[in-house]
PDB file as gemmi writes it, atoms N, CA and C in Angstrom:
CRYST1    1.000    1.000    1.000  90.00  90.00  90.00 P 1                      
ATOM      1  N   MET A   1      66.009  96.727  14.109  1.00  0.00           N  
ATOM      2  CA  MET A   1      66.562  95.130  15.071  1.00  0.00           C  
ATOM      3  C   MET A   1      66.553  95.481  16.669  1.00  0.00           C  
ATOM      4  N   ARG A   2      66.794  96.429  17.016  1.00  0.00           N  
ATOM      5  CA  ARG A   2      66.712  96.516  18.420  1.00  0.00           C  
ATOM      6  C   ARG A   2      64.847  96.689  18.952  1.00  0.00           C  
ATOM      7  N   ARG A   3      64.405  97.068  18.065  1.00  0.00           N  
ATOM      8  CA  ARG A   3      62.698  97.031  18.050  1.00  0.00           C  
ATOM      9  C   ARG A   3      62.142  96.139  17.970  1.00  0.00           C  
ATOM     10  N   SER A   4      63.163  95.100  17.184  1.00  0.00           N  
ATOM     11  CA  SER A   4      62.480  93.419  17.041  1.00  0.00           C  
ATOM     12  C   SER A   4      62.724  92.713  18.296  1.00  0.00           C  
ATOM     13  N   TYR A   5      63.928  93.336  18.651  1.00  0.00           N  
ATOM     14  CA  TYR A   5      64.804  92.187  20.049  1.00  0.00           C  
ATOM     15  C   TYR A   5      63.860  92.286  21.108  1.00  0.00           C  
ATOM     16  N   VAL A   6      63.446  93.739  21.339  1.00  0.00           N  
ATOM     17  CA  VAL A   6      62.537  94.018  22.555  1.00  0.00           C  
ATOM     18  C   VAL A   6      61.249  93.813  22.266  1.00  0.00           C  
ATOM     19  N   SER A   7      60.737  93.265  21.175  1.00  0.00           N  
ATOM     20  CA  SER A   7      59.354  92.937  20.959  1.00  0.00           C  
ATOM     21  C   SER A   7      59.104  91.454  21.180  1.00  0.00           C  
ATOM     22  N   ILE A   8      60.465  90.620  20.938  1.00  0.00           N  
ATOM     23  CA  ILE A   8      60.802  89.508  21.360  1.00  0.00           C  
ATOM     24  C   ILE A   8      60.994  89.199  22.804  1.00  0.00           C  
ATOM     25  N   VAL A   9      61.740  90.047  23.587  1.00  0.00           N  
ATOM     26  CA  VAL A   9      61.799  89.762  24.931  1.00  0.00           C  
ATOM     27  C   VAL A   9      60.355  89.824  25.273  1.00  0.00           C  
ATOM     28  N   VAL A  10      59.612  91.463  25.191  1.00  0.00           N  
ATOM     29  CA  VAL A  10      58.299  91.177  25.771  1.00  0.00           C  
ATOM     30  C   VAL A  10      57.124  90.012  25.520  1.00  0.00           C  
ATOM     31  N   LEU A  11      57.658  89.505  24.092  1.00  0.00           N  
ATOM     32  CA  LEU A  11      56.339  88.559  23.666  1.00  0.00           C  
ATOM     33  C   LEU A  11      56.709  87.163  24.928  1.00  0.00           C  
ATOM     34  N   VAL A  12      58.290  86.888  24.963  1.00  0.00           N  
ATOM     35  CA  VAL A  12      58.637  85.867  25.845  1.00  0.00           C  
ATOM     36  C   VAL A  12      58.013  86.352  27.426  1.00  0.00           C  
ATOM     37  N   ALA A  13      58.195  87.246  27.568  1.00  0.00           N  
ATOM     38  CA  ALA A  13      57.952  87.337  29.357  1.00  0.00           C  
ATOM     39  C   ALA A  13      56.402  87.732  29.311  1.00  0.00           C  
ATOM     40  N   LEU A  14      55.993  87.787  28.207  1.00  0.00           N  
ATOM     41  CA  LEU A  14      54.282  87.477  27.845  1.00  0.00           C  
ATOM     42  C   LEU A  14      54.029  85.818  28.335  1.00  0.00           C  
ATOM     43  N   VAL A  15      54.554  85.620  27.558  1.00  0.00           N  
ATOM     44  CA  VAL A  15      54.189  83.546  27.416  1.00  0.00           C  
ATOM     45  C   VAL A  15      54.178  83.412  28.731  1.00  0.00           C  
ATOM     46  N   LEU A  16      55.549  83.303  28.996  1.00  0.00           N  
ATOM     47  CA  LEU A  16      56.083  82.768  30.363  1.00  0.00           C  
ATOM     48  C   LEU A  16      54.922  83.314  31.481  1.00  0.00           C  
ATOM     49  N   GLY A  17      54.487  84.802  31.524  1.00  0.00           N  
ATOM     50  CA  GLY A  17      54.253  85.207  32.425  1.00  0.00           C  
ATOM     51  C   GLY A  17      52.550  84.526  32.622  1.00  0.00           C  
ATOM     52  N   LEU A  18      51.857  84.195  31.467  1.00  0.00           N  
ATOM     53  CA  LEU A  18      50.695  83.681  31.472  1.00  0.00           C  
ATOM     54  C   LEU A  18      50.830  82.330  31.849  1.00  0.00           C  
ATOM     55  N   GLY A  19      51.690  81.500  31.680  1.00  0.00           N  
ATOM     56  CA  GLY A  19      51.869  80.471  31.527  1.00  0.00           C  
ATOM     57  C   GLY A  19      51.982  80.021  33.684  1.00  0.00           C  
ATOM     58  N   ALA A  20      52.724  81.300  34.285  1.00  0.00           N  
ATOM     59  CA  ALA A  20      52.732  81.364  35.402  1.00  0.00           C  
ATOM     60  C   ALA A  20      51.447  81.503  36.139  1.00  0.00           C  
ATOM     61  N   LEU A  21      50.573  82.601  35.617  1.00  0.00           N  
ATOM     62  CA  LEU A  21      49.335  82.650  36.036  1.00  0.00           C  
ATOM     63  C   LEU A  21      48.457  81.546  36.046  1.00  0.00           C  
ATOM     64  N   GLY A  22      48.704  80.755  34.613  1.00  0.00           N  
ATOM     65  CA  GLY A  22      47.474  79.926  34.532  1.00  0.00           C  
ATOM     66  C   GLY A  22      47.927  78.390  35.723  1.00  0.00           C  
ATOM     67  N   ARG A  23      48.854  78.549  36.065  1.00  0.00           N  
ATOM     68  CA  ARG A  23      49.592  77.472  36.964  1.00  0.00           C  
ATOM     69  C   ARG A  23      49.141  77.930  38.665  1.00  0.00           C  
ATOM     70  N   ALA A  24      49.013  79.405  39.070  1.00  0.00           N  
ATOM     71  CA  ALA A  24      48.562  80.103  40.116  1.00  0.00           C  
ATOM     72  C   ALA A  24      47.375  79.851  40.706  1.00  0.00           C  
ATOM     73  N   GLN A  25      46.406  79.923  39.266  1.00  0.00           N  
ATOM     74  CA  GLN A  25      45.067  79.816  39.416  1.00  0.00           C  
ATOM     75  C   GLN A  25      44.796  77.769  39.348  1.00  0.00           C  
ATOM     76  N   ASP A  26      45.722  77.538  38.908  1.00  0.00           N  
ATOM     77  CA  ASP A  26      45.259  75.933  39.102  1.00  0.00           C  
ATOM     78  C   ASP A  26      45.558  75.685  40.726  1.00  0.00           C  
ATOM     79  N   GLN A  27      46.380  76.024  41.139  1.00  0.00           N  
ATOM     80  CA  GLN A  27      46.996  75.991  42.904  1.00  0.00           C  
ATOM     81  C   GLN A  27      45.702  76.396  43.679  1.00  0.00           C  
ATOM     82  N   GLU A  28      45.207  77.602  43.250  1.00  0.00           N  
ATOM     83  CA  GLU A  28      43.887  78.337  43.883  1.00  0.00           C  
ATOM     84  C   GLU A  28      42.845  77.235  43.925  1.00  0.00           C  
ATOM     85  N   LYS A  29      42.641  76.722  43.125  1.00  0.00           N  
ATOM     86  CA  LYS A  29      41.360  75.790  42.775  1.00  0.00           C  
ATOM     87  C   LYS A  29      41.275  74.803  44.055  1.00  0.00           C  
ATOM     88  N   PRO A  30      40.622  74.316  44.314  1.00  0.00           N  
ATOM     89  CA  PRO A  30      39.875  73.460  45.922  1.00  0.00           C  
ATOM     90  C   PRO A  30      40.552  72.218  44.910  1.00  0.00           C  
ATOM     91  N   GLN A  31      41.156  71.161  45.367  1.00  0.00           N  
ATOM     92  CA  GLN A  31      41.564  69.784  44.535  1.00  0.00           C  
ATOM     93  C   GLN A  31      39.699  69.095  44.767  1.00  0.00           C  
ATOM     94  N   GLN A  32      39.400  68.575  43.858  1.00  0.00           N  
ATOM     95  CA  GLN A  32      38.198  67.777  43.518  1.00  0.00           C  
ATOM     96  C   GLN A  32      38.459  66.502  43.910  1.00  0.00           C  
ATOM     97  N   LYS A  33      37.804  66.072  44.498  1.00  0.00           N  
ATOM     98  CA  LYS A  33      37.926  64.667  44.850  1.00  0.00           C  
ATOM     99  C   LYS A  33      37.058  63.663  43.768  1.00  0.00           C  
ATOM    100  N   PRO A  34      37.516  62.681  43.510  1.00  0.00           N  
ATOM    101  CA  PRO A  34      36.554  61.681  42.029  1.00  0.00           C  
ATOM    102  C   PRO A  34      35.374  61.493  42.899  1.00  0.00           C  
ATOM    103  N   PRO A  35      34.258  61.193  42.514  1.00  0.00           N  
ATOM    104  CA  PRO A  35      32.916  61.104  42.635  1.00  0.00           C  
ATOM    105  C   PRO A  35      32.846  60.077  43.398  1.00  0.00           C  
ATOM    106  N   ALA A  36      32.258  60.022  45.081  1.00  0.00           N  
ATOM    107  CA  ALA A  36      32.663  58.658  45.524  1.00  0.00           C  
ATOM    108  C   ALA A  36      31.389  57.509  44.611  1.00  0.00           C  
ATOM    109  N   ARG A  37      32.140  56.094  44.775  1.00  0.00           N  
ATOM    110  CA  ARG A  37      31.409  55.138  44.030  1.00  0.00           C  
ATOM    111  C   ARG A  37      29.906  54.934  45.019  1.00  0.00           C  
ATOM    112  N   VAL A  38      29.205  54.797  44.757  1.00  0.00           N  
ATOM    113  CA  VAL A  38      28.361  54.111  44.952  1.00  0.00           C  
ATOM    114  C   VAL A  38      27.647  52.652  45.310  1.00  0.00           C  
ATOM    115  N   VAL A  39      27.724  52.331  46.928  1.00  0.00           N  
ATOM    116  CA  VAL A  39      28.109  51.012  46.802  1.00  0.00           C  
ATOM    117  C   VAL A  39      26.729  50.795  47.791  1.00  0.00           C  
ATOM    118  N   GLN A  40      25.741  49.791  46.953  1.00  0.00           N  
ATOM    119  CA  GLN A  40      24.718  49.317  47.606  1.00  0.00           C  
ATOM    120  C   GLN A  40      24.881  48.288  48.453  1.00  0.00           C  
ATOM    121  N   GLN A  41      24.398  48.788  49.707  1.00  0.00           N  
ATOM    122  CA  GLN A  41      24.196  48.308  50.791  1.00  0.00           C  
ATOM    123  C   GLN A  41      22.856  47.389  50.977  1.00  0.00           C  
ATOM    124  N   GLY A  42      23.141  46.078  51.753  1.00  0.00           N  
ATOM    125  CA  GLY A  42      22.006  45.576  52.185  1.00  0.00           C  
ATOM    126  C   GLY A  42      21.268  45.833  53.329  1.00  0.00           C  
ATOM    127  N   PRO A  43      20.341  45.284  53.693  1.00  0.00           N  
ATOM    128  CA  PRO A  43      19.102  45.693  54.723  1.00  0.00           C  
ATOM    129  C   PRO A  43      19.798  45.452  55.915  1.00  0.00           C  
ATOM    130  N   SER A  44      19.303  46.288  57.023  1.00  0.00           N  
ATOM    131  CA  SER A  44      20.011  46.494  58.347  1.00  0.00           C  
ATOM    132  C   SER A  44      19.700  45.370  59.118  1.00  0.00           C  
ATOM    133  N   THR A  45      18.081  44.636  58.585  1.00  0.00           N  
ATOM    134  CA  THR A  45      17.872  43.482  59.179  1.00  0.00           C  
ATOM    135  C   THR A  45      17.867  42.200  58.276  1.00  0.00           C  
ATOM    136  N   PRO A  46      18.412  41.021  58.606  1.00  0.00           N  
ATOM    137  CA  PRO A  46      18.022  40.018  57.573  1.00  0.00           C  
ATOM    138  C   PRO A  46      16.635  39.965  57.118  1.00  0.00           C  
ATOM    139  N   ILE A  47      16.540  39.425  55.851  1.00  0.00           N  
ATOM    140  CA  ILE A  47      15.152  39.454  54.987  1.00  0.00           C  
ATOM    141  C   ILE A  47      15.306  38.146  54.995  1.00  0.00           C  
ATOM    142  N   ASN A  48      13.854  37.889  55.328  1.00  0.00           N  
ATOM    143  CA  ASN A  48      13.186  36.264  55.137  1.00  0.00           C  
ATOM    144  C   ASN A  48      13.035  35.703  53.777  1.00  0.00           C  
ATOM    145  N   LEU A  49      14.141  34.718  53.646  1.00  0.00           N  
ATOM    146  CA  LEU A  49      13.521  34.557  52.071  1.00  0.00           C  
ATOM    147  C   LEU A  49      12.190  33.616  51.761  1.00  0.00           C  
ATOM    148  N   ASN A  50      11.391  33.384  52.716  1.00  0.00           N  
ATOM    149  CA  ASN A  50      10.104  32.749  52.486  1.00  0.00           C  
ATOM    150  C   ASN A  50       9.333  33.872  52.344  1.00  0.00           C  
ATOM    151  N   THR A  51       9.253  34.883  53.066  1.00  0.00           N  
ATOM    152  CA  THR A  51       8.357  36.334  52.767  1.00  0.00           C  
ATOM    153  C   THR A  51       8.702  36.934  52.271  1.00  0.00           C  
ATOM    154  N   ALA A  52       9.882  37.595  51.787  1.00  0.00           N  
ATOM    155  CA  ALA A  52       9.903  38.583  50.961  1.00  0.00           C  
ATOM    156  C   ALA A  52       9.259  38.805  50.036  1.00  0.00           C  
ATOM    157  N   SER A  53       9.201  40.082  49.403  1.00  0.00           N  
ATOM    158  CA  SER A  53       8.330  40.533  48.055  1.00  0.00           C  
ATOM    159  C   SER A  53       9.577  40.599  47.067  1.00  0.00           C  
ATOM    160  N   SER A  54       9.073  40.886  46.004  1.00  0.00           N  
ATOM    161  CA  SER A  54       9.911  41.096  45.131  1.00  0.00           C  
ATOM    162  C   SER A  54      10.960  42.450  45.390  1.00  0.00           C  
ATOM    163  N   ALA A  55      10.194  43.408  46.055  1.00  0.00           N  
ATOM    164  CA  ALA A  55      10.600  45.134  46.319  1.00  0.00           C  
ATOM    165  C   ALA A  55      11.954  44.648  47.611  1.00  0.00           C  
ATOM    166  N   GLU A  56      11.434  43.537  48.467  1.00  0.00           N  
ATOM    167  CA  GLU A  56      12.817  43.933  49.556  1.00  0.00           C  
ATOM    168  C   GLU A  56      13.862  42.884  48.949  1.00  0.00           C  
ATOM    169  N   LEU A  57      13.366  41.702  48.052  1.00  0.00           N  
ATOM    170  CA  LEU A  57      14.496  40.953  47.643  1.00  0.00           C  
ATOM    171  C   LEU A  57      15.850  41.696  47.024  1.00  0.00           C  
ATOM    172  N   GLU A  58      15.166  42.920  45.873  1.00  0.00           N  
ATOM    173  CA  GLU A  58      15.602  43.842  45.329  1.00  0.00           C  
ATOM    174  C   GLU A  58      16.440  44.653  46.294  1.00  0.00           C  
ATOM    175  N   THR A  59      16.400  45.049  47.125  1.00  0.00           N  
ATOM    176  CA  THR A  59      17.519  45.520  48.152  1.00  0.00           C  
ATOM    177  C   THR A  59      18.755  45.078  48.305  1.00  0.00           C  
ATOM    178  N   LEU A  60      18.913  44.093  48.293  1.00  0.00           N  
ATOM    179  CA  LEU A  60      19.555  43.048  48.542  1.00  0.00           C  
ATOM    180  C   LEU A  60      21.222  43.381  47.195  1.00  0.00           C  
ATOM    181  N   PRO A  61      22.142  43.321  47.796  1.00  0.00           N  
ATOM    182  CA  PRO A  61      23.179  43.426  46.836  1.00  0.00           C  
ATOM    183  C   PRO A  61      23.279  42.426  45.661  1.00  0.00           C  
ATOM    184  N   GLY A  62      23.488  42.780  44.163  1.00  0.00           N  
ATOM    185  CA  GLY A  62      23.128  41.922  42.995  1.00  0.00           C  
ATOM    186  C   GLY A  62      22.085  41.417  42.534  1.00  0.00           C  
ATOM    187  N   ILE A  63      20.690  41.563  43.712  1.00  0.00           N  
ATOM    188  CA  ILE A  63      19.490  41.442  43.141  1.00  0.00           C  
ATOM    189  C   ILE A  63      18.711  42.250  42.571  1.00  0.00           C  
ATOM    190  N   GLY A  64      18.554  41.686  41.295  1.00  0.00           N  
ATOM    191  CA  GLY A  64      17.873  42.914  40.763  1.00  0.00           C  
ATOM    192  C   GLY A  64      16.051  42.140  40.059  1.00  0.00           C  
ATOM    193  N   PRO A  65      15.488  42.870  39.490  1.00  0.00           N  
ATOM    194  CA  PRO A  65      13.776  42.497  39.492  1.00  0.00           C  
ATOM    195  C   PRO A  65      13.690  40.867  38.944  1.00  0.00           C  
ATOM    196  N   ALA A  66      14.775  40.517  37.997  1.00  0.00           N  
ATOM    197  CA  ALA A  66      14.523  39.250  37.133  1.00  0.00           C  
ATOM    198  C   ALA A  66      15.107  38.381  38.173  1.00  0.00           C  
ATOM    199  N   THR A  67      15.926  38.434  38.838  1.00  0.00           N  
ATOM    200  CA  THR A  67      16.695  37.770  39.954  1.00  0.00           C  
ATOM    201  C   THR A  67      15.422  37.539  41.140  1.00  0.00           C  
ATOM    202  N   ALA A  68      15.047  38.331  41.699  1.00  0.00           N  
ATOM    203  CA  ALA A  68      13.884  38.372  42.829  1.00  0.00           C  
ATOM    204  C   ALA A  68      12.911  37.677  42.383  1.00  0.00           C  
ATOM    205  N   ALA A  69      12.418  37.679  41.044  1.00  0.00           N  
ATOM    206  CA  ALA A  69      11.428  36.720  40.586  1.00  0.00           C  
ATOM    207  C   ALA A  69      11.614  35.685  40.320  1.00  0.00           C  
ATOM    208  N   ARG A  70      12.629  34.916  40.073  1.00  0.00           N  
ATOM    209  CA  ARG A  70      12.986  34.060  40.106  1.00  0.00           C  
ATOM    210  C   ARG A  70      12.925  33.204  41.462  1.00  0.00           C  
ATOM    211  N   ILE A  71      13.570  34.135  42.393  1.00  0.00           N  
ATOM    212  CA  ILE A  71      13.371  33.458  43.906  1.00  0.00           C  
ATOM    213  C   ILE A  71      12.219  33.120  44.370  1.00  0.00           C  
ATOM    214  N   ILE A  72      11.340  34.192  44.149  1.00  0.00           N  
ATOM    215  CA  ILE A  72      10.096  33.740  44.271  1.00  0.00           C  
ATOM    216  C   ILE A  72       9.427  33.030  43.518  1.00  0.00           C  
ATOM    217  N   GLU A  73       9.543  32.642  42.528  1.00  0.00           N  
ATOM    218  CA  GLU A  73       9.028  31.508  41.623  1.00  0.00           C  
ATOM    219  C   GLU A  73       9.838  30.387  41.675  1.00  0.00           C  
ATOM    220  N   TYR A  74      10.885  30.116  42.289  1.00  0.00           N  
ATOM    221  CA  TYR A  74      11.446  28.723  43.200  1.00  0.00           C  
ATOM    222  C   TYR A  74      10.740  28.623  44.488  1.00  0.00           C  
ATOM    223  N   ARG A  75      10.382  29.482  45.048  1.00  0.00           N  
ATOM    224  CA  ARG A  75       9.829  29.547  46.436  1.00  0.00           C  
ATOM    225  C   ARG A  75       8.526  28.651  46.461  1.00  0.00           C  
ATOM    226  N   GLN A  76       7.865  29.846  44.908  1.00  0.00           N  
ATOM    227  CA  GLN A  76       6.359  29.404  45.141  1.00  0.00           C  
ATOM    228  C   GLN A  76       6.347  27.441  44.241  1.00  0.00           C  
ATOM    229  N   LYS A  77       7.395  27.073  43.439  1.00  0.00           N  
ATOM    230  CA  LYS A  77       7.209  25.630  42.949  1.00  0.00           C  
ATOM    231  C   LYS A  77       7.992  24.734  44.200  1.00  0.00           C  
ATOM    232  N   ASN A  78       8.785  24.967  44.725  1.00  0.00           N  
ATOM    233  CA  ASN A  78       9.367  24.159  45.355  1.00  0.00           C  
ATOM    234  C   ASN A  78       9.245  24.149  47.033  1.00  0.00           C  
ATOM    235  N   GLY A  79       8.052  25.184  47.449  1.00  0.00           N  
ATOM    236  CA  GLY A  79       7.958  25.073  48.665  1.00  0.00           C  
ATOM    237  C   GLY A  79       8.542  26.290  49.626  1.00  0.00           C  
ATOM    238  N   SER A  80       8.774  26.579  50.782  1.00  0.00           N  
ATOM    239  CA  SER A  80       9.591  27.480  51.160  1.00  0.00           C  
ATOM    240  C   SER A  80      10.734  27.068  51.501  1.00  0.00           C  
ATOM    241  N   PHE A  81      11.810  27.950  51.694  1.00  0.00           N  
ATOM    242  CA  PHE A  81      13.107  27.230  51.537  1.00  0.00           C  
ATOM    243  C   PHE A  81      13.288  26.891  53.052  1.00  0.00           C  
ATOM    244  N   LYS A  82      14.135  25.747  52.959  1.00  0.00           N  
ATOM    245  CA  LYS A  82      14.363  24.630  54.248  1.00  0.00           C  
ATOM    246  C   LYS A  82      15.519  25.266  55.132  1.00  0.00           C  
ATOM    247  N   LYS A  83      16.738  25.892  53.980  1.00  0.00           N  
ATOM    248  CA  LYS A  83      18.331  26.651  54.542  1.00  0.00           C  
ATOM    249  C   LYS A  83      18.394  27.740  53.357  1.00  0.00           C  
ATOM    250  N   ILE A  84      19.065  28.458  54.243  1.00  0.00           N  
ATOM    251  CA  ILE A  84      19.958  29.670  53.281  1.00  0.00           C  
ATOM    252  C   ILE A  84      20.691  28.786  52.199  1.00  0.00           C  
ATOM    253  N   GLU A  85      21.090  28.059  52.274  1.00  0.00           N  
ATOM    254  CA  GLU A  85      22.175  27.467  50.896  1.00  0.00           C  
ATOM    255  C   GLU A  85      20.837  26.940  49.801  1.00  0.00           C  
ATOM    256  N   ASP A  86      19.916  27.095  50.001  1.00  0.00           N  
ATOM    257  CA  ASP A  86      18.580  26.550  49.114  1.00  0.00           C  
ATOM    258  C   ASP A  86      18.717  27.765  47.739  1.00  0.00           C  
ATOM    259  N   LEU A  87      19.418  28.908  48.209  1.00  0.00           N  
ATOM    260  CA  LEU A  87      19.379  29.927  47.528  1.00  0.00           C  
ATOM    261  C   LEU A  87      20.105  29.868  46.382  1.00  0.00           C  
ATOM    262  N   MET A  88      20.876  28.522  46.424  1.00  0.00           N  
ATOM    263  CA  MET A  88      22.004  28.721  45.283  1.00  0.00           C  
ATOM    264  C   MET A  88      21.582  27.814  44.342  1.00  0.00           C  
ATOM    265  N   ASN A  89      20.324  27.263  44.744  1.00  0.00           N  
ATOM    266  CA  ASN A  89      19.579  26.554  43.573  1.00  0.00           C  
ATOM    267  C   ASN A  89      18.549  27.748  42.467  1.00  0.00           C  
ATOM    268  N   VAL A  90      18.571  29.043  43.058  1.00  0.00           N  
ATOM    269  CA  VAL A  90      18.167  29.427  42.038  1.00  0.00           C  
ATOM    270  C   VAL A  90      18.927  30.320  41.011  1.00  0.00           C  
ATOM    271  N   ARG A  91      18.482  29.917  39.772  1.00  0.00           N  
ATOM    272  CA  ARG A  91      18.965  30.152  38.218  1.00  0.00           C  
ATOM    273  C   ARG A  91      19.967  31.839  38.884  1.00  0.00           C  
ATOM    274  N   GLY A  92      21.050  31.877  38.454  1.00  0.00           N  
ATOM    275  CA  GLY A  92      21.771  33.491  38.705  1.00  0.00           C  
ATOM    276  C   GLY A  92      22.257  33.698  40.078  1.00  0.00           C  
ATOM    277  N   ILE A  93      22.399  32.347  40.682  1.00  0.00           N  
ATOM    278  CA  ILE A  93      22.707  32.691  41.974  1.00  0.00           C  
ATOM    279  C   ILE A  93      24.006  31.575  42.396  1.00  0.00           C  
ATOM    280  N   GLY A  94      25.086  32.208  42.354  1.00  0.00           N  
ATOM    281  CA  GLY A  94      26.204  30.904  42.379  1.00  0.00           C  
ATOM    282  C   GLY A  94      26.916  30.986  44.054  1.00  0.00           C  
ATOM    283  N   GLU A  95      27.692  30.644  43.982  1.00  0.00           N  
ATOM    284  CA  GLU A  95      28.630  30.195  45.545  1.00  0.00           C  
ATOM    285  C   GLU A  95      28.874  32.106  45.581  1.00  0.00           C  
ATOM    286  N   LYS A  96      29.587  32.666  44.666  1.00  0.00           N  
ATOM    287  CA  LYS A  96      29.936  33.841  45.242  1.00  0.00           C  
ATOM    288  C   LYS A  96      28.829  34.810  45.345  1.00  0.00           C  
ATOM    289  N   SER A  97      27.994  34.562  44.720  1.00  0.00           N  
ATOM    290  CA  SER A  97      27.086  36.013  45.138  1.00  0.00           C  
ATOM    291  C   SER A  97      26.531  35.509  46.323  1.00  0.00           C  
ATOM    292  N   PHE A  98      26.020  33.857  46.479  1.00  0.00           N  
ATOM    293  CA  PHE A  98      25.454  33.332  47.918  1.00  0.00           C  
ATOM    294  C   PHE A  98      26.279  34.069  49.001  1.00  0.00           C  
ATOM    295  N   LEU A  99      27.613  34.079  48.814  1.00  0.00           N  
ATOM    296  CA  LEU A  99      28.689  34.240  49.727  1.00  0.00           C  
ATOM    297  C   LEU A  99      28.176  35.982  50.297  1.00  0.00           C  
ATOM    298  N   LYS A 100      28.121  36.457  49.314  1.00  0.00           N  
ATOM    299  CA  LYS A 100      28.059  38.059  49.785  1.00  0.00           C  
ATOM    300  C   LYS A 100      26.388  37.847  50.100  1.00  0.00           C  
ATOM    301  N   LEU A 101      25.312  37.489  49.823  1.00  0.00           N  
ATOM    302  CA  LEU A 101      23.957  37.569  50.451  1.00  0.00           C  
ATOM    303  C   LEU A 101      23.641  36.519  51.659  1.00  0.00           C  
ATOM    304  N   LYS A 102      24.863  35.928  51.947  1.00  0.00           N  
ATOM    305  CA  LYS A 102      24.364  35.143  53.502  1.00  0.00           C  
ATOM    306  C   LYS A 102      24.062  35.736  54.447  1.00  0.00           C  
ATOM    307  N   PRO A 103      24.670  36.570  54.624  1.00  0.00           N  
ATOM    308  CA  PRO A 103      24.715  37.411  56.215  1.00  0.00           C  
ATOM    309  C   PRO A 103      23.566  38.268  56.160  1.00  0.00           C  
ATOM    310  N   LEU A 104      22.937  38.412  54.785  1.00  0.00           N  
ATOM    311  CA  LEU A 104      21.827  39.578  54.646  1.00  0.00           C  
ATOM    312  C   LEU A 104      20.377  38.820  54.538  1.00  0.00           C  
ATOM    313  N   VAL A 105      20.248  37.705  54.621  1.00  0.00           N  
ATOM    314  CA  VAL A 105      19.174  36.968  54.471  1.00  0.00           C  
ATOM    315  C   VAL A 105      18.885  35.775  55.851  1.00  0.00           C  
ATOM    316  N   SER A 106      17.748  35.348  56.045  1.00  0.00           N  
ATOM    317  CA  SER A 106      17.629  34.326  56.416  1.00  0.00           C  
ATOM    318  C   SER A 106      16.058  33.294  55.921  1.00  0.00           C  
ATOM    319  N   VAL A 107      15.972  32.210  56.758  1.00  0.00           N  
ATOM    320  CA  VAL A 107      15.148  31.549  56.740  1.00  0.00           C  
ATOM    321  C   VAL A 107      14.580  31.231  57.592  1.00  0.00           C  
ATOM    322  N   ALA A 108      13.038  31.295  57.669  1.00  0.00           N  
ATOM    323  CA  ALA A 108      12.141  31.110  58.925  1.00  0.00           C  
ATOM    324  C   ALA A 108      10.444  30.879  57.935  1.00  0.00           C  
ATOM    325  N   PRO A 109      10.101  29.732  58.478  1.00  0.00           N  
ATOM    326  CA  PRO A 109       8.653  29.722  58.115  1.00  0.00           C  
ATOM    327  C   PRO A 109       7.607  30.615  57.968  1.00  0.00           C  
ATOM    328  N   PRO A 110       6.964  30.537  56.978  1.00  0.00           N  
ATOM    329  CA  PRO A 110       5.886  31.365  56.602  1.00  0.00           C  
ATOM    330  C   PRO A 110       5.061  31.755  57.826  1.00  0.00           C  
ATOM    331  N   LYS A 111       4.501  32.845  58.568  1.00  0.00           N  
ATOM    332  CA  LYS A 111       3.367  32.838  59.309  1.00  0.00           C  
ATOM    333  C   LYS A 111       2.090  32.684  58.546  1.00  0.00           C  
ATOM    334  N   SER A 112       1.411  31.387  59.444  1.00  0.00           N  
ATOM    335  CA  SER A 112       0.123  31.136  58.572  1.00  0.00           C  
ATOM    336  C   SER A 112      -0.506  32.353  57.988  1.00  0.00           C  
ATOM    337  N   SER A 113      -0.626  33.280  58.374  1.00  0.00           N  
ATOM    338  CA  SER A 113      -1.365  34.293  57.818  1.00  0.00           C  
ATOM    339  C   SER A 113      -0.733  34.489  56.371  1.00  0.00           C  
ATOM    340  N   GLU A 114       0.598  34.300  55.963  1.00  0.00           N  
ATOM    341  CA  GLU A 114       0.988  34.828  55.058  1.00  0.00           C  
ATOM    342  C   GLU A 114       1.476  33.443  53.971  1.00  0.00           C  
ATOM    343  N   ARG A 115       0.673  32.520  54.105  1.00  0.00           N  
ATOM    344  CA  ARG A 115       0.638  31.564  53.252  1.00  0.00           C  
ATOM    345  C   ARG A 115      -0.409  31.639  51.788  1.00  0.00           C  
TER     346      ARG A 115                                                      
END                                                                             
C-alpha cells in the first residue's frame, strides 16, 4: 500500500513538474508578432491616365490587369481623359475605388510624340 502511495505522489509530482516546465519554455520563447499585412501603396508621383501603360496602371491600388486594360480601352475609344472623374466611366471603377485613386492619378494631355 505504501509503495502505491509513493508511486502516485511521484507520478503527480512528475505531471505537475512537466506542466511547469512547458510553461517556462513558453515564457522563454520571444513573442512572435503576427505577419504584417502587405498594403499595396500607390506610386510616389501621380500617374497620368492619358499616357500610362498597363504596367504603370497596375501599380495603383485595386487595379489589376483587367481593369488596366479597360482604362486603356476607354482612352482609345473616347480619346484622352478630360478630368480625373472620367475614370468612373470605366467599368469596374465606382465612387469608392475612385476616391482611393484620386490622389494617385492625374490628367494631362498626351505629348505629341505619345499619340
